[in-house]
C-alpha positions as CSV (number, residue, x, y, z in Angstrom):
1,M,82.6,106.2,87.8
2,M,83.8,102.6,87.9
3,Q,81.5,101.3,90.7
4,G,82.1,98.2,92.8
5,G,79.2,96.4,91.2
6,F,81.2,93.7,89.5
7,L,79.4,90.4,89.7
8,L,82.5,88.3,89.9
9,T,84.4,88.0,93.2
10,F,87.8,86.4,93.7
11,A,86.1,83.2,94.9
12,A,83.8,83.0,91.9
13,V,86.5,83.8,89.3
14,L,89.1,81.5,90.7
15,A,86.7,78.5,91.0
16,A,87.3,78.2,87.3
17,V,91.0,78.8,87.6
18,A,92.2,76.6,90.4
19,A,90.9,74.8,93.4
20,P,92.4,76.5,96.5
21,A,94.8,74.3,98.4
22,M,95.7,76.2,101.6
23,A,99.0,75.8,103.4
24,Q,101.1,75.9,100.2
25,V,102.8,79.2,101.2
26,S,106.6,79.0,101.1
27,D,108.1,79.0,104.7
28,N,104.6,79.6,105.9
29,V,105.1,83.4,105.6
30,V,103.9,85.8,102.9
31,R,106.7,88.3,103.0
32,I,106.3,91.7,101.3
33,G,109.1,94.2,100.8
34,V,108.3,97.9,100.8
35,L,111.0,99.7,99.0
36,N,111.0,103.5,98.8
37,D,112.7,106.8,99.6
38,Q,112.9,106.9,103.4
39,S,115.0,110.0,103.8
40,G,115.1,112.0,100.5
41,P,112.8,114.2,98.4
42,Y,110.0,111.6,98.3
43,A,110.0,110.5,101.9
44,D,106.9,112.5,102.7
45,L,104.8,111.1,99.8
46,S,105.9,107.5,100.3
47,G,108.6,106.7,102.9
48,P,107.5,105.6,106.4
49,G,103.9,106.3,105.6
50,S,103.8,103.6,102.9
51,V,105.3,101.1,105.4
52,V,102.5,101.9,107.9
53,A,99.9,101.5,105.1
54,A,101.4,98.1,104.1
55,R,101.3,96.9,107.7
56,M,97.6,98.0,107.9
57,A,96.9,95.8,104.9
58,A,98.9,92.9,106.4
59,E,96.9,93.1,109.7
60,E,93.7,92.6,107.8
61,F,94.8,89.1,106.8
62,E,95.8,87.8,110.2
63,G,94.4,84.3,110.5
64,K,93.0,84.4,106.9
65,L,95.8,82.6,105.1
66,G,95.5,79.1,106.4
67,G,97.9,79.6,109.2
68,A,100.5,81.5,107.2
69,K,101.7,84.9,108.5
70,V,102.1,88.1,106.6
71,E,105.4,90.0,107.2
72,I,106.4,93.5,106.0
73,V,110.0,94.4,105.5
74,A,111.2,97.8,104.4
75,A,114.3,99.5,103.0
76,D,115.5,102.9,101.6
77,H,116.5,102.8,98.0
78,Q,118.0,106.3,98.2
79,N,116.6,107.0,94.7
80,K,119.5,105.1,93.2
81,P,118.7,102.2,90.7
82,D,121.8,100.2,91.7
83,I,121.0,100.3,95.4
84,G,117.3,99.5,94.8
85,S,118.1,96.5,92.5
86,T,120.7,95.2,94.9
87,I,118.3,95.3,97.9
88,V,115.6,93.5,96.0
89,R,117.9,90.8,94.6
90,E,119.1,90.1,98.2
91,W,115.5,90.1,99.4
92,F,114.5,87.5,96.8
93,D,117.7,85.4,97.1
94,T,118.2,85.3,100.9
95,R,115.3,86.9,102.8
96,G,112.3,84.9,101.3
97,V,110.5,88.0,100.1
98,D,107.6,87.0,97.9
99,A,106.6,90.5,96.5
100,V,107.9,94.0,96.4
101,A,105.6,97.1,96.7
102,D,105.7,100.9,96.3
103,V,109.1,102.0,94.7
104,P,108.8,105.7,93.8
105,T,111.4,107.1,91.4
106,S,110.8,105.5,88.0
107,S,114.5,104.8,87.3
108,V,114.7,102.7,90.4
109,A,111.4,101.0,89.7
110,L,112.5,100.1,86.1
111,S,115.6,98.5,87.5
112,V,113.6,96.6,90.2
113,Q,111.2,95.4,87.5
114,E,114.0,93.7,85.6
115,V,115.2,91.9,88.8
116,A,111.6,90.8,89.5
117,R,111.2,89.6,86.0
118,Q,114.5,87.6,86.1
119,K,113.6,86.0,89.5
120,Q,109.9,85.5,88.5
121,K,108.7,87.4,91.6
122,I,105.8,89.7,91.9
123,F,106.3,93.5,91.8
124,L,103.3,95.6,93.0
125,V,104.1,99.0,91.4
126,S,102.2,101.3,93.6
127,G,104.7,104.1,93.5
128,A,106.5,104.7,90.2
129,A,104.5,106.9,87.8
130,S,106.3,106.1,84.6
131,E,103.8,104.7,82.1
132,A,106.6,102.4,80.8
133,M,106.0,100.2,83.9
134,S,102.9,98.9,82.2
135,G,104.1,99.9,78.7
136,K,107.2,98.9,76.9
137,A,108.9,97.7,80.1
138,C,105.9,95.7,81.3
139,S,106.4,92.3,83.0
140,P,104.2,89.3,83.4
141,F,105.0,89.4,87.1
142,S,104.0,93.1,87.7
143,I,100.8,95.1,88.2
144,H,100.9,98.9,87.9
145,T,98.5,100.5,90.3
146,A,100.2,103.9,90.7
147,D,98.6,106.8,88.7
148,D,101.0,107.2,85.8
149,T,102.4,110.1,83.9
150,Y,99.9,109.7,81.1
151,A,96.9,109.9,83.4
152,L,98.2,112.6,85.7
153,T,99.2,115.0,83.0
154,H,96.2,114.6,80.8
155,G,93.6,116.1,83.2
156,T,95.8,118.9,84.5
157,V,97.3,120.0,81.2
158,K,94.0,119.9,79.3
159,A,92.4,122.1,82.0
160,A,95.2,124.6,81.9
161,V,95.2,124.9,78.1
162,E,91.4,125.3,78.1
163,N,91.8,128.2,80.6
164,G,94.1,130.1,78.2
165,A,97.6,128.7,78.9
166,D,98.7,128.4,75.3
167,T,102.4,129.0,75.8
168,W,104.5,126.8,78.1
169,F,108.0,126.5,79.6
170,F,109.1,123.4,81.6
171,I,111.2,123.0,84.8
172,T,112.0,119.3,84.6
173,A,113.6,116.8,86.9
174,D,116.5,115.2,84.9
175,Y,115.6,111.5,85.0
176,T,113.1,109.1,83.5
177,F,110.1,110.3,85.4
178,G,110.6,114.0,84.7
179,H,111.4,113.4,81.0
180,L,108.2,111.4,80.6
181,I,106.0,114.0,82.2
182,E,107.4,116.7,80.0
183,E,107.1,114.5,76.9
184,Q,103.4,113.7,77.6
185,S,102.6,117.3,78.4
186,R,104.2,118.6,75.2
187,K,102.1,116.2,73.1
188,L,98.9,117.5,74.8
189,I,99.8,121.1,74.5
190,E,100.7,120.9,70.8
191,A,97.6,118.8,70.0
192,A,95.5,121.6,71.5
193,G,97.2,124.3,69.5
194,G,99.5,125.5,72.2
195,K,103.3,126.0,72.0
196,V,106.2,125.0,74.2
197,L,108.8,127.9,74.3
198,G,111.5,125.9,76.1
199,A,112.6,123.8,79.0
200,V,115.3,123.5,81.6
201,R,116.4,120.4,83.5
202,H,117.5,120.1,87.1
203,P,119.1,117.3,89.2
204,Q,116.9,115.4,91.6
205,N,116.8,116.8,95.1
206,T,117.7,120.4,94.1
207,R,117.4,123.0,96.8
208,D,118.3,126.2,94.8
209,F,115.9,126.7,91.9
210,A,116.9,130.3,91.3
211,Q,118.5,129.8,87.9
212,Y,115.7,127.6,86.7
213,V,112.9,129.9,87.9
214,L,114.7,132.9,86.3
215,Q,114.9,131.1,82.9
216,A,111.2,130.2,83.1
217,K,110.3,133.8,84.0
218,A,112.4,135.2,81.1
219,S,110.7,132.9,78.6
220,G,107.5,134.9,79.0
221,A,105.4,131.6,78.8
222,K,101.9,131.9,80.3
223,A,102.3,128.5,82.1
224,I,105.3,127.0,83.8
225,G,105.0,123.3,83.9
226,L,106.7,121.6,86.9
227,A,107.8,118.2,85.7
228,N,109.1,117.1,89.1
229,A,107.7,115.9,92.4
230,G,108.2,115.9,96.1
231,A,110.5,118.4,97.7
232,D,111.7,119.5,94.3
233,T,108.1,120.7,93.5
234,V,107.8,122.4,96.8
235,N,111.1,124.3,96.5
236,A,110.3,125.3,92.9
237,I,106.9,126.8,93.8
238,K,108.2,128.6,96.8
239,Q,111.1,130.2,94.9
240,A,108.9,131.1,92.0
241,G,106.9,133.3,94.4
242,E,110.1,134.9,95.8
243,F,111.3,135.8,92.3
244,G,108.0,137.4,91.3
245,L,106.9,134.9,88.7
246,Y,103.2,135.2,89.8
247,A,103.3,138.9,89.9
248,G,104.2,139.0,86.2
249,G,101.1,137.0,85.4
250,Q,102.7,133.7,84.8
251,R,101.1,130.6,86.2
252,L,102.7,127.5,87.7
253,V,101.2,124.1,86.8
254,G,102.2,121.2,89.1
255,L,102.0,118.2,86.9
256,I,102.5,115.6,89.6
257,L,101.4,116.8,93.0
258,F,100.7,115.1,96.3
259,I,98.8,116.2,99.4
260,S,102.1,116.1,101.3
261,E,103.4,118.9,99.0
262,I,100.3,121.0,99.5
263,K,100.8,120.6,103.2
264,A,104.4,121.7,103.0
265,L,103.6,124.7,100.9
266,G,100.6,125.9,102.9
267,L,97.4,127.1,101.2
268,K,98.6,130.7,100.9
269,D,101.3,129.6,98.4
270,A,99.4,126.6,96.9
271,Q,95.9,128.1,96.4
272,G,94.6,127.9,92.9
273,L,96.9,125.1,91.8
274,L,95.3,122.5,89.5
275,L,96.2,118.8,90.1
276,T,94.9,115.4,89.1
277,E,94.5,112.8,91.9
278,G,93.3,109.2,91.9
279,F,92.9,109.3,95.7
280,Y,92.0,112.1,98.1
281,W,91.3,111.3,101.8
282,D,88.0,113.2,101.7
283,M,86.7,111.9,98.3
284,N,84.1,109.5,99.7
285,D,83.0,107.8,102.9
286,E,85.3,104.7,102.5
287,A,88.3,106.9,101.8
288,R,87.6,109.1,104.8
289,A,87.1,106.1,107.1
290,W,90.4,104.4,106.1
291,S,92.3,107.7,106.1
292,K,91.2,108.5,109.6
293,R,92.5,105.1,110.8
294,F,95.8,105.9,108.9
295,E,96.0,109.3,110.5
296,A,95.5,107.8,114.0
297,R,98.5,105.6,113.3
298,F,100.8,108.0,111.4
299,G,99.7,111.5,112.5
300,R,99.1,112.7,108.9
301,M,96.5,112.1,106.2
302,P,97.7,109.6,103.5
303,T,99.0,110.6,100.1
304,R,97.6,108.8,97.1
305,E,100.9,106.7,97.0
306,Q,100.5,105.5,100.5
307,A,96.8,104.7,100.0
308,T,97.5,102.9,96.7
309,T,100.2,100.8,98.4
310,Y,97.6,99.7,101.0
311,A,95.0,98.9,98.4
312,T,97.5,97.1,96.2
313,I,98.8,94.9,99.0
314,V,95.2,94.0,100.0
315,H,94.5,92.9,96.4
316,Y,97.7,90.8,96.4
317,L,96.8,89.1,99.7
318,K,93.3,88.5,98.4
319,G,94.9,86.7,95.5
320,V,97.1,84.6,97.8
321,A,94.1,83.7,99.9
322,S,92.0,82.7,96.9
323,V,94.5,80.3,95.4
324,G,96.0,79.1,98.7
325,T,99.6,79.7,97.7
326,D,102.1,82.4,97.1
327,D,103.2,80.9,93.8
328,P,103.8,84.0,91.6
329,V,102.1,82.7,88.5
330,K,98.9,81.6,90.2
331,V,98.7,84.8,92.3
332,M,99.3,87.0,89.3
333,Q,96.5,85.1,87.5
334,A,94.2,85.7,90.4
335,M,95.0,89.4,90.6
336,K,94.2,89.9,86.9
337,A,91.1,87.8,87.0
338,A,89.2,89.9,89.6
339,P,88.6,93.6,89.9
340,M,90.7,95.5,92.4
341,A,88.8,97.4,95.1
342,F,90.0,101.0,95.6
343,F,88.2,103.1,98.2
344,G,84.6,103.1,97.1
345,Q,85.3,102.1,93.5
346,S,86.9,99.2,91.7
347,G,88.5,98.5,88.3
348,P,90.1,95.9,86.2
349,I,93.8,95.0,85.9
350,R,94.4,94.7,82.2
351,A,96.6,92.3,80.3
352,D,99.5,94.9,80.4
353,G,99.2,95.0,84.2
354,R,97.6,98.5,84.3
355,F,95.0,99.1,87.0
356,V,92.2,101.3,85.5
357,H,90.1,103.5,87.7
358,D,88.6,107.0,87.8
359,L,90.6,110.2,88.6
360,M,89.5,113.7,89.6
361,L,90.8,117.1,88.6
362,Y,91.0,119.2,91.7
363,Q,91.8,122.8,92.5
364,V,93.6,123.8,95.7
365,K,91.4,125.8,98.1
366,S,92.3,129.2,99.4
367,P,92.9,129.6,103.2
368,E,89.5,131.1,103.5
369,E,87.8,128.2,101.8
370,S,89.5,125.5,103.9
371,K,87.5,124.2,106.9
372,G,90.2,122.1,108.5
373,E,93.9,121.2,108.7
374,W,93.7,118.8,105.7
375,D,90.8,120.3,103.8
376,F,92.8,121.2,100.7
377,Y,90.9,120.3,97.5
378,K,87.7,121.2,95.7
379,P,86.7,118.9,92.8
380,V,86.7,120.4,89.3
381,R,85.7,117.5,87.1
382,A,85.8,113.7,87.1
383,I,88.0,111.8,84.6
384,A,86.8,108.4,83.7
385,G,89.3,105.6,83.9
386,Q,89.0,104.6,80.3
387,D,89.8,108.2,79.3
388,A,92.6,108.7,81.9
389,F,95.0,105.8,81.0
390,V,96.6,104.8,77.7
391,P,94.1,102.7,75.8
392,L,95.0,99.0,75.7
393,D,95.0,99.0,71.9
394,K,97.8,101.7,72.0
395,S,99.8,100.0,74.8
396,E,103.5,99.3,74.0
397,C,103.4,96.3,76.4
398,P,104.6,93.1,74.6
399,L,102.2,91.1,76.7
400,V,99.3,92.7,74.8
401,R,100.7,91.5,71.6
402,G,101.3,88.0,72.9
403,G,105.0,88.5,73.7
404,Q,106.9,87.9,77.0
């Protein structure tokens, strides 16, 4: 595990980078925009909960930025790239927003990334899972802290294949995120000697999965990979049970799952599912302590996206405090120079913007195994950060090769 025993702190690292000069914050406010799905299929895994997490981070820096305030603004991108990019452009141009955080739905995040690049503003990618965010679409003004498609599929798919799932069929969300999960999974399956029998794609925010589940059932594949997320995953799993997919011996594999989805399904329907997570509220003492504070504020335990949004904004604000300014170039240099703390562990932010930390493969407990309302997971095996994410020497990010 990547422990927090790094000898270098922000203060030590940045002493060699720049002498802090406080009160150089534009309009004396560090303004952070949280952009996500507030009302659609990803509202439970991000939505209002990510806004609460962001405000918790902001509150920790009251009085610590040389008199500057921290303000959180929020908006609903409705899972539409044009709406997301329009909101962010307006935030940067007229609202004085210094950084944008969260942004689930990879197609929206890729659009926002381009606006942030053009405006030379910081994008804290704590929501979008597309590995392209720190790959071929990387930006010198972005860090990617969300667990990405490469990392999340590796642990889960490998475990399923090792347990005998050598034939697969995919039910895939028809946009960038879903396509990438399916592509990554196919590579892993075929490399392990397995075979993909077929796939079907569905629109985002689908309620009726009957035709897709029936095609998966007819394929005869041992494993049905769900290359989707949020309410789409919940609906697919529920309807798979209704159409007798489990009874026929086929197994569902949720490739991107959140605790909010397990809660929505209930342990009776979710038990036995394998999933990879970089954060679980009960994974260690620090995660438990913060999660209980979050639950007291929000009424639910945090998802990994909500927790990652908190940790990422804390890291950003540490950078601002260290250099004494919200200048994007200096703050980005600070964030990459020091390890990012993440609930009992820490890890580096690489040249491509990718935050590297350990993950865990979990199995969902049965109702009988669970000891409380949110006691959902049992650990199967740890996945070291250096094994979880795309190796830096294989990154498609132009920054790694000296480009811009």
